[in-house]
Chimera marker file (.cmm) of the C-alpha trace (Angstrom):
<marker_set name="trace">
<marker id="1" x="114.332" y="93.968" z="125.548" r="1" g="1" b="0" radius="0.5"/>
<marker id="2" x="118.073" y="94.127" z="126.140" r="1" g="1" b="0" radius="0.5"/>
<marker id="3" x="120.077" y="91.196" z="124.851" r="1" g="1" b="0" radius="0.5"/>
<marker id="4" x="122.827" y="90.051" z="127.220" r="1" g="1" b="0" radius="0.5"/>
<marker id="5" x="125.513" y="87.690" z="125.911" r="1" g="1" b="0" radius="0.5"/>
<marker id="6" x="125.930" y="84.495" z="127.912" r="1" g="1" b="0" radius="0.5"/>
<marker id="7" x="129.425" y="83.532" z="126.747" r="1" g="1" b="0" radius="0.5"/>
<marker id="8" x="132.577" y="85.318" z="125.644" r="1" g="1" b="0" radius="0.5"/>
<marker id="9" x="131.942" y="84.159" z="122.068" r="1" g="1" b="0" radius="0.5"/>
<marker id="10" x="128.403" y="85.610" z="122.185" r="1" g="1" b="0" radius="0.5"/>
<marker id="11" x="129.841" y="88.867" z="123.534" r="1" g="1" b="0" radius="0.5"/>
<marker id="12" x="132.420" y="89.070" z="120.753" r="1" g="1" b="0" radius="0.5"/>
<marker id="13" x="129.767" y="88.374" z="118.101" r="1" g="1" b="0" radius="0.5"/>
<marker id="14" x="127.402" y="90.965" z="119.561" r="1" g="1" b="0" radius="0.5"/>
<marker id="15" x="130.053" y="93.708" z="119.777" r="1" g="1" b="0" radius="0.5"/>
<marker id="16" x="132.206" y="93.278" z="116.692" r="1" g="1" b="0" radius="0.5"/>
<marker id="17" x="134.226" y="96.451" z="117.232" r="1" g="1" b="0" radius="0.5"/>
<marker id="18" x="135.611" y="98.278" z="120.232" r="1" g="1" b="0" radius="0.5"/>
<marker id="19" x="133.466" y="101.290" z="119.312" r="1" g="1" b="0" radius="0.5"/>
<marker id="20" x="130.284" y="99.147" z="119.275" r="1" g="1" b="0" radius="0.5"/>
<marker id="21" x="131.176" y="97.788" z="122.708" r="1" g="1" b="0" radius="0.5"/>
<marker id="22" x="131.949" y="101.265" z="124.054" r="1" g="1" b="0" radius="0.5"/>
<marker id="23" x="128.635" y="102.635" z="122.762" r="1" g="1" b="0" radius="0.5"/>
<marker id="24" x="126.666" y="99.742" z="124.290" r="1" g="1" b="0" radius="0.5"/>
<marker id="25" x="128.370" y="100.251" z="127.667" r="1" g="1" b="0" radius="0.5"/>
<marker id="26" x="127.682" y="103.996" z="127.501" r="1" g="1" b="0" radius="0.5"/>
<marker id="27" x="124.003" y="103.411" z="126.684" r="1" g="1" b="0" radius="0.5"/>
<marker id="28" x="123.701" y="100.859" z="129.482" r="1" g="1" b="0" radius="0.5"/>
<marker id="29" x="125.356" y="103.141" z="132.056" r="1" g="1" b="0" radius="0.5"/>
<marker id="30" x="123.665" y="106.398" z="130.992" r="1" g="1" b="0" radius="0.5"/>
<marker id="31" x="120.384" y="105.616" z="129.139" r="1" g="1" b="0" radius="0.5"/>
<marker id="32" x="119.299" y="109.293" z="129.196" r="1" g="1" b="0" radius="0.5"/>
<marker id="33" x="122.793" y="110.520" z="128.277" r="1" g="1" b="0" radius="0.5"/>
<marker id="34" x="125.758" y="111.420" z="130.433" r="1" g="1" b="0" radius="0.5"/>
<marker id="35" x="125.237" y="113.902" z="133.246" r="1" g="1" b="0" radius="0.5"/>
<marker id="36" x="127.942" y="114.986" z="135.688" r="1" g="1" b="0" radius="0.5"/>
<marker id="37" x="127.037" y="113.579" z="139.123" r="1" g="1" b="0" radius="0.5"/>
<marker id="38" x="128.697" y="116.545" z="140.827" r="1" g="1" b="0" radius="0.5"/>
<marker id="39" x="127.181" y="119.537" z="139.001" r="1" g="1" b="0" radius="0.5"/>
<marker id="40" x="124.472" y="117.986" z="136.790" r="1" g="1" b="0" radius="0.5"/>
<marker id="41" x="125.997" y="119.362" z="133.575" r="1" g="1" b="0" radius="0.5"/>
<marker id="42" x="125.229" y="117.296" z="130.476" r="1" g="1" b="0" radius="0.5"/>
<link id1="1" id2="2" r="1" g="1" b="0" radius="0.2"/>
<link id1="2" id2="3" r="1" g="1" b="0" radius="0.2"/>
<link id1="3" id2="4" r="1" g="1" b="0" radius="0.2"/>
<link id1="4" id2="5" r="1" g="1" b="0" radius="0.2"/>
<link id1="5" id2="6" r="1" g="1" b="0" radius="0.2"/>
<link id1="6" id2="7" r="1" g="1" b="0" radius="0.2"/>
<link id1="7" id2="8" r="1" g="1" b="0" radius="0.2"/>
<link id1="8" id2="9" r="1" g="1" b="0" radius="0.2"/>
<link id1="9" id2="10" r="1" g="1" b="0" radius="0.2"/>
<link id1="10" id2="11" r="1" g="1" b="0" radius="0.2"/>
<link id1="11" id2="12" r="1" g="1" b="0" radius="0.2"/>
<link id1="12" id2="13" r="1" g="1" b="0" radius="0.2"/>
<link id1="13" id2="14" r="1" g="1" b="0" radius="0.2"/>
<link id1="14" id2="15" r="1" g="1" b="0" radius="0.2"/>
<link id1="15" id2="16" r="1" g="1" b="0" radius="0.2"/>
<link id1="16" id2="17" r="1" g="1" b="0" radius="0.2"/>
<link id1="17" id2="18" r="1" g="1" b="0" radius="0.2"/>
<link id1="18" id2="19" r="1" g="1" b="0" radius="0.2"/>
<link id1="19" id2="20" r="1" g="1" b="0" radius="0.2"/>
<link id1="20" id2="21" r="1" g="1" b="0" radius="0.2"/>
<link id1="21" id2="22" r="1" g="1" b="0" radius="0.2"/>
<link id1="22" id2="23" r="1" g="1" b="0" radius="0.2"/>
<link id1="23" id2="24" r="1" g="1" b="0" radius="0.2"/>
<link id1="24" id2="25" r="1" g="1" b="0" radius="0.2"/>
<link id1="25" id2="26" r="1" g="1" b="0" radius="0.2"/>
<link id1="26" id2="27" r="1" g="1" b="0" radius="0.2"/>
<link id1="27" id2="28" r="1" g="1" b="0" radius="0.2"/>
<link id1="28" id2="29" r="1" g="1" b="0" radius="0.2"/>
<link id1="29" id2="30" r="1" g="1" b="0" radius="0.2"/>
<link id1="30" id2="31" r="1" g="1" b="0" radius="0.2"/>
<link id1="31" id2="32" r="1" g="1" b="0" radius="0.2"/>
<link id1="32" id2="33" r="1" g="1" b="0" radius="0.2"/>
<link id1="33" id2="34" r="1" g="1" b="0" radius="0.2"/>
<link id1="34" id2="35" r="1" g="1" b="0" radius="0.2"/>
<link id1="35" id2="36" r="1" g="1" b="0" radius="0.2"/>
<link id1="36" id2="37" r="1" g="1" b="0" radius="0.2"/>
<link id1="37" id2="38" r="1" g="1" b="0" radius="0.2"/>
<link id1="38" id2="39" r="1" g="1" b="0" radius="0.2"/>
<link id1="39" id2="40" r="1" g="1" b="0" radius="0.2"/>
<link id1="40" id2="41" r="1" g="1" b="0" radius="0.2"/>
<link id1="41" id2="42" r="1" g="1" b="0" radius="0.2"/>
</marker_set>
């Protein structure tokens, strides 16, 4: 189950670094990995 922070403090504690936040956003947006919407290239 995905944990979603409810407050800004919770968010900051969940994603301690910019890289951790970036990775979580990437995984949320592209769970099977990035694929170009135009050509389908991975």
